[in-house]
N, C-alpha and C positions, 0 to 999 in steps of 0.2 A: 885176918881182914879187919877185925875190930881195931887193931893197932894202926893199920893203914888209914882207916877212916879218921881216927883221932889226929894222925899226923897231917892229913890233908886239911882238916878243919883248922888246926893250929897254924898251918902255913898260910891259909887264906886270911886269917885274922891278923897275923903278924906282918903280912905284906911280903912274905918270903916268896910267894908265887907272883909272877909278873903278869899284870893284865893291862890292856890298853886303857889309858886315862881317857876320861870323857870331857876334858876341857873344851875340845873343839868338836868332837863327834861323840854323841851319846850312844849308849848301848842299852838294850833290854835283854836280860838273861832269859833264856827259854828252857830247852831241854833237848832230848834226842830228836833228830830230824824225822823219825818215824812216829813221833807223838803229836799231840795237839798243840803243845806250847810253842813249838817252833813256827808253824804257819801262822798261828795267832799273833805271836810277837812280830813276825815279819809284816803282817797286815797292819798292825798298830803303828809300827815304825814308819811305814809308807804313808799312812794317813797323817801322822804327826808332822812328818817332813814336808808334806804338801800343804798343810793348813796352819802351821805355827811358823811365823817369820824367823829366819836365821836359825832354824832348828834342823839338825841332821841326826838321824838315828839309824842304827842297824841292829838286826837281831843276832844274838850270839848263841851258838850251841854251847850248852853247859850240861853238867850232871843233873841239874834239876833244882828242886825246891830248897834244899839245904844250902847248896852253893849260891843260889840266887839271893837267898836271905842274907847270907854273910857278905856277899859282894855289894849288895845295896847298903847294908848297915855300915860297911867300911869304905863307902864311896868309891868302889871299883866299877860300879855301873849305876846308871840313873834309876832304872826300874827293873823289875823281875816278875815273873809269873811263878806262883808257888801254891802248894796246898795249904789251906787254912790251918790245918793241924800243925804243920811245920812252922808257919809264921807265928802261931800261938806259942810254941815252944821257944822260938827265937825271942819273942817279946818278953816271955817270962824267965828266960835264962835257964831253961831246962834242957837236959840231954837231947840231942847231941851237941847243944851249944854250951860252952863253958861259962857264959855270962849273959846278962840281958843285952839284947841287940837293939840298935836304934832303928826300928822298923815301924811303918805305919801303912795302912791300907788305902789304896785309891778307890777300889771297888771290888766287891765279890763278882766273879765272872760266870762260873757254871760249876755244877757238881761233878766230882770225880768218882768213878766207880771202882771198887776193889775187885780185881779179877785174879782168883787163884785157879790157874788153868792146869788141866791134866788131859792126856789122850782120852778119847771117848771110851776106849775099851780098858782103861786103867782100873785096877782094883782099889784105887784111892777114892773113897766116897765122902770123906769128911776131913776137916782140918786135923783131927787127932791121928788120922791115918798117914799123915805126912812124916811122922816120927821115923827117923832112920833113913829117909828118902833123900835123893838128890834134888834140891829145890833152889831155884834162883830167886833171891829175895829183892833183886833190884840193884842198880849201880850204887857204889859209894857216893854219898852226897846227894842222893835222890830222895824225893818224897816217897817214892814207892818203897824203898828200903826202910825208911823211918816208919812208915805206916805198917808195913808187913811185920816188922819186929814188935811194934806196939800192939798190933792185933794178936800176935802169938802170945805176948806177955799177958794180955787181958784174959787169955784162955788158959793160962797156967803153963805155957810153953816158952821156949827160947830158941834162938838159932842154934844153940849147942845140941838141941834135940834132933837137929836135921844135919844132913850133909850139905850145908849151906853154901851157895855160890852167889857171887855179886856181879850179875850181868845186866847190861842195859836192855832197853826194849828189843832192839834188833837181835842181839845175841841171845836173849831169852827165848824169843819165838823160834829162832834158828835151832837152838839146842833142843827145844821141845819137839820140833818137827823131825829132828834127826835122831831122837831117842837118846840124847846125851844127858838129859835130866828127866826126872820123874814128874816134876811140876814146876811151874813158873808163875811169878806174881807180876802183874802190871796194874798200876793204879792210874787210870786215865779216864777221859770222857767216855760216855757210852757211845760206841761206834769208833773208838780210837783206831787209827790206821793199822797199828801193829797187830792188834787182835783180829780186826776185819780181814787183813791180808792172810793171816795164818789160817782162818777158818775157810778160806777159799781153796786151800790145798790140803788141809788136814782136818780130820774129824776130832773135835775136842769137846770137853765139858768145862764149865766153870763151877767150882765147888759152891754149893749152897749152904749158907749158915743157918743153924737152927734159931728159933726165937730166943732161946736161952743164951746162945752164943752172942747174938746181936745185942741183947740187953747188957751183957757183961762188957762188950766192947764200948757201947755208948756210955756206960757208967764210968769206965776207965778213961775214955777219950770222948768227952761230950761233943766235940766237933764232928764226930761220926754218927750218922743216923742210918737206920735201916732203909733199904731200897729194894723194891720188887722189880726185877728185870724180866720182861715178857719173853716167851719163847721166840726164836728166830730174830731176836735183836741183832744176832750174828748168824751167819749161814749155818743152819742145822744145829744150833746150840740150844739145848733145852732151857726153860725158864730157871732162874736162880734168884735167891735172896742174898743180899750182900750189904756190907757197910758202904756208905758214900760220904764224901766230904767236899765242901766247896773249895774251889781254887780262887785265888785272889791276885790282883795286881798290887805289888808291894813297892814302896819307895822308902828312902831314908826319912825318918820323922822330921829331920831338920832341913829337908830339901826346900828350895825356894817356893813359897806359897803361890805366887802368881804363875810360875811355871807349871806346877802341879794342877792348879786351877785350869789353865789353858789345855793341859793334856786331858783332863777329865772332861771338859767341855767338848773338845774336839772328838774324843772317843764316842761320846753319846750322840753328838750331832751327826756323826757319820756311822752310827751303829748298823744301819742297813747294809752299808758296804762291807762291814766286818762279817755280818751274817751270811752274805753271799758266799764267802769263803769258808767260814767256820759255823756250821749249823748249830752247834751247841751253845753259841752265844745268844740264842733266843732267850736264854736265862739272864743275860747281861742287861739288866734294866735299872733304872734309878731306884725303883722300889726294892730291888735286891742288893743295893750297894752295901748295906750294913749286915748282911747275912752272917758274917763272922763277927759276933758280938764282943769277943774277948780282946780284940785289938782295935784301937781307935782309928777312925778315918784320919788321913792327913788333913791339915788345916785347909789346904787348897781344894781338896775333894769335898770337905765339909762346906766350904764357901759355895761351891757349885750346887751341892745338894740343897742348901738353904735357899739359894737363888731360885731354883726351879720349883721348889715346893712352896 
């Protein structure tokens, strides 16, 4: 699967994979339809189409953060939603990216929560207990997979220590519900649909990280910070401590300044409409625009920020 991921990434960058050009119709890369990225991208596309003259945009289902970062950097889509940790790697040219990518941030959006899920009656109590187990680490090209592998690495483990599988949100929750895997990882907003739906039909736990584990993860990946999730944030799921990372709206750093300014302005002027559909965007504020400090704001977004402040 490692080789497959490298081939997919190489194909995106070289242009060997065909995508719809956005000369006439723009696209925003999202993720799985059962995640938060897809409805958020659809809501933003609708708002931009209604408020920016001669602007048509549609939300595109993608594998998630890695694919979105690559497609934005290579002008295969205008915008994308991605985990800040992945965009940081793209900006710095670190694995899984083979080179520095032309990415810039429009705004931080909301924090993503790391869910290492197991059946409630599982004997898996900690991350170290995952060794030798069947674990879905997320789809190739997704921020979930990149984050899961990075977290394991920070704790002295690798996917080779597991019977690793690469399933998307829907396939992960289905496999966990049907006993086909021992554990599954989803990195998404608190209350993400895939986890919420799973807990309505199955009793699960989300593994809780120790303070020492959280410190090691933050040291290795500074964009991840500890988060305490209260009990019953999901149906019958006990409280857990876990890493969390901000999601961001990303564009090509060379994208038209005035266009990105108008997109930023439109998003914030209509943010109440966004929040009606996506509750976690209560975190999407002007004050939080720069929460991902390691990647600069696009010039158009910076223009808007300077204007309102």
